[in-house]
N, C-alpha and C positions, 0 to 999 in steps of 0.2 A: 678959276677954281681948281683946274688941274694943276696949274704951277704951284699953288698953295699946298696941294696935297703932296706934290713931289717934294716941296720944301719941308713939309712935316716929316715925310720918310727919311729925308736926307739928315735932318737934325737928330732924329731918332737913331739912325745908323751911326751918326757920329758919336752919340752918346754911348751906344754899345761899344763902339771901338776904343773910347776913352776909358770906359769901365774895364774892358778887357786888358788894356795895357798897364793898368794900375797894379796888377799882380804879376808875379813871376813863378817859375816852376823850379822845384829842388828835386833833383834825382841822385842816386848814388848807389854804391855797393859796398857792403861790409865783408871783410874777409878776416880769417884768423891769421896769426903771425906765421902759421905754417903754409899759408897760401890757400886754403880752402874756403869756399863760400860759407857764410854763416846765416842760416835761415833763423827767423823767429827773434831777432834782435829788436828790442823796443827802442824806437827813436822818439825822443820828446823835444818839442820846440819849447824851451823853457819860458819864454815870455808869454806865450799864448797856451801853454799846456796841450797843444795839439799833439797828437802822437800817432805813429803808424808801426808796422813790424815789417821786417825784411821777408821777402818771398824765398822760395825753396833755393833759388840761385843767389841769394844774398842781396838782391836789389830792393830799393825802396823808392817811393816818389810822393812828394807833396804837390798836388796839382796847382794849387792857387794860393800862394803866400803874398800878402800885401808888401809892397816895395818897403825895404827897411833892413836893419842890421839885427841878426838873431844869434843866439847861442842854442847849441844842440847837445843832448845827452844820449849816449848809446849804452844800453844795458842788455846783458845776457847772463843767465846763471852759469857760473864756472869761469867767467871772464872778468877782468877789471873793467869798470865803467870808463868810458872814453867821453870826453867833452871837446867840442869845437866851438870857439867864440869868434865874433867878427864875421859871421857868415852874411855876405851882402846879397840880398835879393833885389834885382833891378827889374823895372817893369817890362814886361814882354819878353823877358830873356829866361834862359834855362841854364841853371848852375848844376854842375855834376861833381860829386865828390867820391873819393875812394877812402874808406876808413879801415884801419887795421887794429884789431883787438887782440889783446895778449891774455892768456890763461891767468886767472887769479892766483896769487901765491897759495891761497888756501880758501876753499869754499866752505870749510867747516865753521860752525859758530862756537864760541866759548861755552863751556859747561854752565848752565844757569846756576845762580846761587839764590838760596832762599832770601838773602839779604841784598837784593839788587840796589844798584845806586839810582835806579828809576822807581818811582812809586806814586801811586795817587796819593794826594794829600791825606795824611793821618791814616792811610789805609794799609800800613805794613801788617801782614797777617802771619799767624803762627803756621809752621810747616807740619803741625799735627794733622793728619787726614781724617775727617769726620767719615764715619762709616755709613753704610746704607740706611741704618736706622735714623740718621740725622737728615737725610735727603728731603723728606717731606717737610720737616720743620723749616728748612732753608727755603723751600719753595713758597711757603706761607709768608715768609718774612718779606718786609718791604726792601727795596733796593738799598745796600748799605753805603752807597756813594753819597758824599755830601754834595750840596748844590754847586760848590766850586768846581766839582769834577766836569760839569757840563760846559763851563766857560773856558776852562784851561785844564785839559785833561791830566797832564803830568807836571809835577815839580821836580827839578833835578836836585838830588841830594849830593852831599860830598862824596868824592870817590871812596869806594871800599877796596882796601888793599887786598882783601881775600878773593876778589874777583880776577880770573885770569885776564891778561891784557889781550886786547883785540888782535887777532891774527894768529894766536896760538892755535896749533893744529890739533883741535878736538873734533871727533866725529862720532856722533852718538845716534846715527841713523839706525832704525830697527826695522827688520823684515821677519815675518813668520817663516818657519821652516816648512819647506814644500818636499813632501816624499811623493815622487812621481807614481802615477797609477801604473801597475803592472798588468800583464795579461791574465785574464780569467778564463778557465776551461768552461765551455758552454754546458757541458752535460752535468757539471756539478754547481755552477752558478749561472743559470740561464738569464737572470734579471740583472739589470743595471739602472740604478736610480740616481738622479742628480737635479739640482735646482739651477735655473738659468742664471746667467750673469751677464749684465750689460755694462759693467764697470769698464773703464778705459785708462785708469790711472797708470797701470803698469807700462803701457806703451809710451806714454808722454814722459814717464820717469826714466825709462831705458833710453829714450831719444836725449834727454838732459845728459845722461852719462856719456853717451856716444859723441855728442856735440862737445863735451869737454875733453874728449879723446881719451876716455878711460872705459874699461870693461864694466858692465853693471854686475852687481853681486847676483849669484844664481837664483837667490830666494827673492829677488825683485822682479823676476821674469815669471809672470803668470801668463801661460801660453794663450788661454781663452780670452784674456783682456788684450793681447796683441791682436788676436783675430777679430775680435769684436770692436776694435777701434775703428774699423772701416764699415761702411754701409755697402749692402749688396742688393742687386736688382732682382729681388724675389718677387713673385706675383703679389698683387694686393689682395687682401682677404675679400672674398666674394659673399660669404654667408653672414650668419649673425654673430659668429665668433669674431673677436677683435683682432685676429691675426690668422695667417695662412701658415700651413705646415708643408715644408718642401723637403724632398730626400733625394739622394743620388748615390749610386754605388760605382765606384771607379778603381782602377789599379792604383797602388801606393807609389808615389814618386820616389820615395826614400827607401823603399824595400820592395823589389820587384815580386817577391813571393807573397806579398800581402796585398789586401785591398783596403780601400777607405770607404766609410759611409759618411756622407755629409749631410747634416740636419740643419735646415734653416728656417727660421720663424720670421715673418714680416708683420710688424704691427701696424695697425690701421693709423693712418695719419689724420689728425684733427687740425683743422685750420686754426691758428693762433687766435684769430678774432673770435673763434666760437668755443675757446676754452673756457671753462668755469672760472668765476673770479678767484683771484689769489689773495690769501692771507699769509703773507711771507714775513718770516722774522730772519733778518741777517744777524748771524752771530759772528762777530768778527774778533780775532785774536790780535790785540795791539800790544802784546807784551814785549819785553826787551829783545827776545829771540827773533822778532818780526822786522828788525831794523833794515835788514839787507835789502838792496834795490829789487830783487826778485821775490820779496815777501810783501810787506805792507804797501809799498808804492804800487807794485804790479796788482795787488789785491784791489786797491782803490779803483785803478783803471779798468779792471775786470768788471767790478760791480757797477761801474758807470755804464757799461755796455748793456747790462741787464736792465738797468733802471730806465734807459732810453727806450727799451721795448715795452715797458709797462703801460697798461690802459688805464682809463679813468676808474674803472670798477676793481682794479687790483690795488691792494694796500700793502705797504711794507712798514715794518717797525725795525729799529736797528738797536742791537745790544752789543756791548763790547766787554772784554775782560782782559785784565792784566793782573795786578796785585789783588784786585777785586773785580766784581762784575756790576755792570750798571746799564740801565736802558737810557739811550740818548736821543732816540727818536720815537715819538709815539705813532700809531698807525697813520700812515700819510698816504693819500690817494696817488696813483700814477699821474694824475692831471697836474700834481704839483711837483714836477721833476726837479726843479731848481732848489727846493728845500731839502730834497733827499741828497742831491749831488753836493750842496753845501756842507751837509753833516759829513759825507764821506771825505771831502776835502780837508775838514778839520781834524781828522784822525792823526795821531802821532803814536810812535811806538816807544815803550818803556815799561819796565816793572817785571815781576814774576808772572806766573801763568796759572791763574785760577780757572782752568778750562772746565772742570767739572761743575763749578758754581755758575759759569757762564751758560752751560748747557741747561741747567735747571731754570735759570732765570728766562732763557729764550723760549723754553717750552711753557713757562708760566705766562708769558706775553702771548704766545700762540693760542693758548687755552682761554685767556681773558677775551680774545677778539675772535673767537672760533666762528667760522662761517660754515653752517651745516650743509650748504649747497655748494661750497667752494673747495679749493685746493689749499689745504692747511699744511704749511711746510716750514721747517727751520733749515736754513742753509748756513752750515758752519764752514768757515774759512780759517785755516790754521796750518801750522807745521806739525801739529799734533803733540807738541811738548807740553804737558801739563805736569807742573812740578810742586804745586801746592793745593791744598784742599783735597776734594775727591779726585784722586788721580789713578786708582786702580781700574782697569778696563772692564773687569767683571761687574762691579757695581754700576758703572755707567751703562753697560749693555742692559742689565736688568731693568734699569730705570727706563731707558729707551724703548724697550720692549712693552712696558706698561703703557707708555704714551702712544705707541703705535696702535694699540688696541682702541684708543680713544679718537683715532682718525687724524693724528698729527705725524707726518713723516719727516725724515731727516735725510738731507743730502749733504755730502761732504766734499770741500775743494781743498786739496793740498797745495801747498806753496813752499818754494825754496829747498835748500840742501843743508847738509851739515848735521842737522838733528831731526830729520823727517822721521815721524813715527808711523810708517806705512801700514803696519798691521793693525794698529789701534784704529786708525782711520777707516780702514776697509771693514773692519768689525762693526764699528759704529753705523756706518751707512747700510750695511748688510741687515742689521737688526732693526734699523729705523725705516725700512721699506724705501729706501732711496739709492742714489747712485753715488759712487766714489770716483771722483775725476782729479788729476793732477794738473795743475796749471803752471807751466813753465814759460810761456810766452803770451803776449796779448792775442796773437793769432789762435792759440789754443783756447783762451778765454772766449774769443768770438765763436769758435767751433761749438763750445759746450753751452754758452749762455745766449747765443744769438741764434746761429744756424740751427742747432738742435734743441732750442729752448723748450719746445713741447715735450720732447722725450725726456729731457732732464727734469722738468718741473711737473709733468702731468702724467699720472699712472693710468693705463687703460686696462690692465690685468695685473693682479697680484697673486702671490704664493703659486707661481708658475713651476710646475714639477714635471719631469719627463721620466718615463720607465720603459726601458726597451727589453723586449723579450726576444732572444736569438734563437733561430732554428738550428738545432745541432746537426741536422742533416746537410745544412749549408755552411755552418760556422764552427770552426773547431775552437777558436778562442777569440777574445776581443779585448781591447783596452781603451778606455776613454782618454783622449788627448787633453790634458789639462783639467780644469774644474776641480782640482784636488780639495780645495776648501769648500766645495759646494756639494759633496757627496752626501747622499741621504741613505738611511737604512731602507730596505725594500718595504717594510711595513709603514714607513712614514708616508708613502705615496698615498695611501688612502685615509690618512689621519689628517683631518682639516685643521687640527690645532697646530700642526707642525709648519713653521715659517719656511717660505721659500723666496725665490727672486721676483722682481717686479719688471713689467714691461712697459715702457713709455711710448708715448705717441710717436709713431714713425720709426720706432727702433727696430733694428734687425738683431737676431741672435743666431749664432752659428756655432756648431759643435761637430767634432770629428771623432769617429770611433776607427782604430786601426784593427783590422780583421785578419786572422789566419784562417783560410778557407778549410772546410771539412776535407778530409782525404790528404792533408799535409802531413809529412813525416817529421816536421819540426816538433821539438820536444817543448812542452809547456810545464812550468813548475806547477806542481799540485801535491795531493796527499795520496796515501795509500788507499788501496781499494777497501771499501766498507765491509765489515763482517756480517752485520745484521739486516742490511737492506741493499738493494740494487736500484741503479737508474734505469728506467725503462722509457723507451721513445714511443711516441704516439704514431702508430703505422699509418694513420689517415694523412699525415703530413709527408710521407715519403716521397710523393710525387709533386708536392707543392713547390712552386717557384719562389715562395716567400723566403726572403733572407732574415727579416725580422718584423716585429710589429712594435710601433711606437705608441705608448699610450701617454696622454697628456692631461694633466689637471690644472685648472686655473679658477680663480675667483674674480668676479667683478669688484672694482675698488671698494664699493659700498656694501657688498655682501659677505657673509662668512661661510657660505656653503659653496663647494667647488663644482665645477662641471667637468665631465670626462669626455675626452676625444680618444679615438683609437684609429691608427692608420697604418696599414701593412706596407712593406717595401718588398717589391718583386725583383728578381734578377731580370736579365743577366748583368754581370759587372762589365762596365764599359772600359775601353782603353783610356788612360787618363788624358791623352792628347785630344780625345773627343768630348771631354767633360765640358760642362758649362763654364763661362767666364767667371762666375761666381765661385765654383769650387776650386777652379785652378789658382785663382788669386789667393783665396783663403788658405789653400794647402801650402802655397809658398810662404805665407806668413807663419803657419804652424811649423814647417820645416825650419824656417829661420830660427824660431823659438827653440827648437830641439838643438840647434847648433849653439846658440847663445847659452843655453843651460849645460851643453856638453852631455846631453841625455844619453842614457844607457840604450835607448831605443832609437837613436838617430839613424842607424843603418848606414846606407851609402849617401846620407844627406850631404850637401856641399854648398858653399856660397854661390858658386857658379851656377849650379842648377837652380838655386833660389832666384837668382837675378834672371836667368833665362825664362823661367815660368812667369814671374812678375811682369817682365817687360812684354810678353805675348799676351798677358791678361790684363793689362792695365785699363784697357777700355777708354771711355771718354775722359775720366778723371778731371772733371770740372773745377773741383776745389783744390787739386794738385796734391792731395794726400798720398796717393799711390806713387806718384814721382818722388815725393819726399821719402817714402818707404825705400824705394830703389836706392836713393842716396845714402840712407841709413845702412842698408846692407852692405854697401860698398865701403863705408866707414868702418862697420864691425869687421869686415874681412881684413882691413888693414891693421886694425887693432889686434886681432888674432894672429896675424902674421908676424907681429913684432914679438911675440911671446917666446 
């Protein structure tokens, strides 16, 4: 009996060995032609569609490829795609490759033409833009796409000589003008009010520019989004409120005469398994401008990651738009993943861009299948280039604001370069009670749609506003670092009708105020003394150690009445070197932002100091995001030195 048992174990062990040697390992490193490592490169095994992305040091690995011969494709925004054929994987062996990628001759897209040479069959549309009065009529209308659209989305038409040839250097990227916040004198303006912002698009977009070896436009740099790209280790909420409020006062690293106030919110993290059921509508841009490898191909792989996280109780519909908009997948349970994945795989790019019509159709689908106990959300994925139909941002924003009141939120994912409409996408997400993220790599898609899925898709608090009252006995003047597009009027703080930012499950929010201490001789821009009234100070606060008081308002997702919190911050101000790891690393990111923007308030900021602070405050860095940041600072330093 014992011999038979041994024989059985031996056969089983032999089977395992044979199974193990039937596959091989593929590793490698991707570098730029300049010699630097390239993180975030998407590597696709053509025959199997398996894919991975390079780490911060440019390395990649496929653990178990069946023995055989393969073709590989390497894609990264700003670089020409590379292909390697005849890659032979041998059983039980490891093959290592070194790939060099060259910058693309042009990352810009041709200027779209109203008469594209791609179009949905019989769906060429007039370029006249219907106004807001037509939006509700179009919402009620059935999908304009014929049945043929669903079998074969696009038919190629003869070339149009009016369309610029591919490769012509047109760049139509758009960014909203940022006018930096200046110092406010406390005795005249003691209140500062703003809405939270958890968007991260600016950081990923800046990374894309730096990876391409170019300096990002100043207006593409939103410092609050650079800071909030990272998670911070704030204490978890302990009470009934869905977040904790944390503050710290330290000396300012880029101006020794100033201080910094760090405010950090930590949202309650809800286990993904306990999240409410989702009613999601994927609204996907499949127009001609999405043909680039870092647009529709990356979009498809990104959404596959999200689909693989869906549960049986989650439902997704898919709408697309090009020359027209159409619904191509009815609500489908997360249990039927293959049906959803097959629909994603069938997408092709071509046609003009009826983005406004697509948005209306997606909301119509979300409303039709609305789940009163669930998370109802449209996820728009696009480069933001709407060139036919309802294309003005104002009309779209008003429409999205109406739908927000009905409990349908909007998140936006930006893709690609050349014609990125950053300001438009940021506004749409802001008014839709959602997040705006920029997806430049599959690694970033995993961060947004897998690692942080709860925060991206589920809101734990909406209309979150902060109002700070500074003590003039301690603070002469202050300035909010970033958040220029999130400023509110002081009277908006108590107005529950005023929209503000949302906080997702597990999200952190960090903000800095730069402070000029009371008693400083530094001159602050101001106005003449008033003739008819005087500012008086409360003598009862003369001996107070309070620097300021933070008031915070928020609403629970299903409620329309806000709750008020009030938290004072006491001195003394600590030396920066003794500050928490959270504050030090976030301050390094803020200082880097002032350098990238060449801010008038950068003081003695330097890349060397940013690197020193970031390295000392890197912490555990399990995901590698902080190490990547250090690499980006080094890249930006080199780019600045070439100027």
